[in-house]
C-alpha angles and dihedrals in degrees: 000000000000123000105219148026118219097215100048146323126326122230116208119198151084122268086226084079117081096214089051090053091050092051093045091051092046094051093045094045092052094042093239107166110244145144120228115220110196113223110191104233098183091044092054096241089139088065095055118123091245094053094045093049099042109025117021126357091212095044096243131144155264104044134156135206117208141161123263134175087270096048132263122353136180123226128188138181112078097237092049088051093050091051092046093052092052090053096042097046108034092150090059104033114065115232094242091076092066108006122218089215103107096224095046091046091049089052091052091049090047091057094044091054091047092047099069100060096033121030098019096042094047097045098040100045093042088060092041095055098036098046118359100050094046090047092053095042093050089055088053102038102021117204090346091075115115125177111256124228089249092053092047091050092050093047094050096040092053092043088058092046090051092053091044089054092046090053090052090051090049098046105027116018104039118076135156109260109254092231107030097026088222117135119258139150094239129043111240117241114256093253094056114131110221095207099138136043090256102040089118093060131092134191086267091063092048095049094045099042093049090051093051093043091058093064093036091057095044100039110016093161093058095046094040087188101173095052102035100033109024097166091049090048092053093047097045090048091054094049098045088043090071104108097236092047092047092052095059092044089054091051090051091051091048091054098040113106100175116119102239130151090256097050093043091051092049091048090054091048091052092048090050090057092058 
């Protein structure tokens, strides 16, 4: 696996990972030159000696390698990467993604800090303990597998956290933009030029909407987004409807093998077309 790309940065990751999909979509949408290096998450490639030594000491993703005045450097943590890209490529990335206005930028940072222990933790670990852990354990133990008390606790606790975070998005974070009236997590500064369909969005919207969409696509019945959280449903639909965002979500769904209500329903829909 090579360490650099001469024409731009290199993104390391697996589109099975939500933060990797968000970074991939952001780079593609803003036409930032990059090379995507697939790191097989389920195959444990992220735990290889090379990856641990050169990219991320804990074997996590996403990560990027880019050039600096002092040579190549690796950067991980998705929100740090999003911020870095907006600084490194100001001619490509419109200001609305990470506003220079100090209040608007502070609001973006506020959400990004809140996101990790609320929306991301709830959504990710709900899926892990409801679908991924049972899928792995059944391969090991076969029909003898039975959910442990610890697994049941984690599943339910994170399900509650996910819905708590969704309620906060619905009632606190989301507001119609004062100028465009489009929904976003952060109010755009007064000088914002609404010259594209997503000029009201920031990196906070992208990170959050991609996280929510992952559960919504895999387990729509549990999230029940349209009925329980109508504003969130409208906003998530608009964000994941962006072509570059939709493309990585489709690739994730194509690769996903877990038996969830969403994947089973899509399989039946595909079979009905035959």
